C-alpha positions in Angstrom: 102.9 117.3 76.6 104.9 115.1 79.0 105.4 118.2 81.3 101.8 119.1 81.2 100.7 115.6 82.4 103.3 115.8 85.1 102.0 119.0 86.4 98.5 117.6 86.4 99.4 114.4 88.1 101.4 116.5 90.7 98.5 118.9 91.3 96.1 115.8 91.6 98.5 114.1 94.1 98.9 117.2 95.9 95.1 117.7 96.2 94.5 113.9 97.1 97.1 114.2 99.9 95.5 117.4 101.2 92.0 115.9 101.5 93.2 113.0 103.5 93.1 113.9 107.2 96.9 114.1 108.2 98.8 115.8 110.6 102.4 116.7 109.8 104.8 116.5 112.7 107.4 118.8 111.7 109.2 121.0 114.3 110.5 123.3 111.5 111.0 123.1 107.8 114.6 122.1 108.7 113.1 118.8 110.0 112.4 117.6 106.4 115.3 116.0 104.9 117.2 117.6 101.8 116.4 114.3 99.9 112.7 114.7 100.4 112.8 118.3 99.3 114.7 117.2 96.2 112.7 114.3 95.4 109.6 116.6 95.5 111.1 119.0 93.2 112.5 116.4 90.7 109.3 114.8 90.5 107.4 118.1 89.8 110.3 118.7 86.9 109.6 115.3 85.7 113.2 113.9 86.3 111.9 111.1 88.6 109.2 108.6 88.3 105.8 108.5 90.0 107.0 105.3 91.8 110.0 106.8 93.1 107.9 110.0 94.4 105.5 107.6 96.1 108.2 105.6 97.7 109.4 108.8 99.3 105.9 109.5 100.6 105.7 105.9 101.9 109.2 106.4 103.8 107.7 109.7 105.4 104.7 107.7 106.7 106.6 104.6 107.8 109.0 106.7 109.7 106.1 109.0 111.3 107.4 112.3 109.6 103.9 112.4 108.3 101.1 110.7 110.4 97.7 109.9 108.9 95.0 109.9 111.6 93.1 106.5 111.6 89.3 106.8 110.6 87.6 104.3 112.5 84.4 103.0 110.9 81.5 103.8 112.9 80.1 101.0 115.2 76.9 99.5 113.6 74.0 100.0 115.7 71.6 97.2 116.1 68.5 97.6 114.1 65.0 95.9 113.7 64.6 94.2 110.4 61.9 92.3 108.6 61.7 89.3 106.4 58.7 88.8 104.4 57.3 85.4 103.7 55.6 86.3 100.5 52.4 85.2 99.0 53.0 82.0 96.9 55.9 80.9 99.0 54.3 77.4 99.7 54.6 76.7 95.9 57.7 74.6 95.2 57.5 75.9 91.4 56.7 79.6 92.5 59.1 82.3 92.8 58.0 83.4 96.2 61.3 83.3 98.2 61.7 85.0 101.4 62.4 88.7 101.1 65.2 89.4 101.5 66.6 86.0 100.8 69.9 87.0 102.9 69.4 89.6 105.3 72.6 91.4 106.5 72.4 92.9 110.0 74.8 94.0 112.8 75.1 92.0 116.1 72.4 92.8 118.5 69.6 93.4 115.8 66.1 91.9 115.8 64.5 90.1 113.0 60.9 89.8 112.5 59.4 87.2 110.1 56.0 88.2 108.7 53.8 85.7 107.1 52.2 87.4 103.8 51.3 84.0 102.4 48.0 82.5 102.2 49.0 79.3 104.2 50.8 78.7 107.5 54.5 78.6 107.8 57.1 78.3 110.5 60.8 79.6 111.0 63.3 76.8 111.9 66.9 77.5 112.4 69.1 74.8 110.7 72.8 73.9 110.6 74.9 73.7 107.6 73.7 70.1 107.1 70.1 71.2 107.0 69.3 69.8 110.6 67.1 71.9 112.9 68.8 73.4 115.7 67.4 75.0 118.8 68.6 78.5 118.3 65.3 79.8 117.0 62.0 78.0 116.1 58.7 79.5 115.7 55.1 78.0 116.0 53.0 77.9 112.9 52.4 81.3 111.6 49.1 82.1 110.0 48.6 84.8 107.5 49.6 88.0 109.2 51.4 86.3 112.0 54.9 87.5 113.2 57.9 85.9 114.7 60.7 87.7 116.2 64.3 86.7 117.1 67.5 88.9 118.3 70.9 87.8 116.9 73.3 88.3 119.6 76.3 86.6 117.7 78.2 87.0 114.6 77.8 84.5 112.0 75.7 83.1 109.0 72.4 81.6 110.2 70.3 79.3 108.0 66.6 78.8 108.4 63.7 77.1 106.6 60.0 76.3 106.7 59.5 72.6 107.9 56.1 72.7 105.9 58.0 73.6 102.8 61.6 72.8 103.0 62.5 73.8 99.7 62.4 77.5 100.9 65.7 78.3 102.9 67.0 81.8 103.9 69.9 83.3 105.5 70.6 86.0 108.0 74.2 87.3 108.0 75.4 88.9 111.3 78.4 91.0 111.4 
């Protein structure tokens, strides 16, 4: 049973390594140190532990015998997003929070706030202490009105409606 589990683990490890985009920089099979060949063999036979085998792989990567191509995350493209001020948002006891409450967007994205409530609202940028800043501030938005702002810097930006100050939202830009 122990040998079967080692064979399965070895197969899974070999498969896992093969799906990672790697390029092996061997000039020939003689470039592989004998101890590496032995370590792989001994692991397959169950003579050495998985930890010892992984240390060998780590050594090969650190010494650039095996190189792993770096995979870069795609650069996020600016998007146009929307935050809805839902009907009932004016009611302090209601559940009409901004939707979404924390919008996450990449740098350079535009956000449009849409008032779907039956009363006017405004959008006021505030600092961490709740004081209004001059970053973005809308005029009163009647039902159906929109206000747009483009976020050119990373950060977490808070806003609220000065008519209904219990409603606070966030835009997270990264």
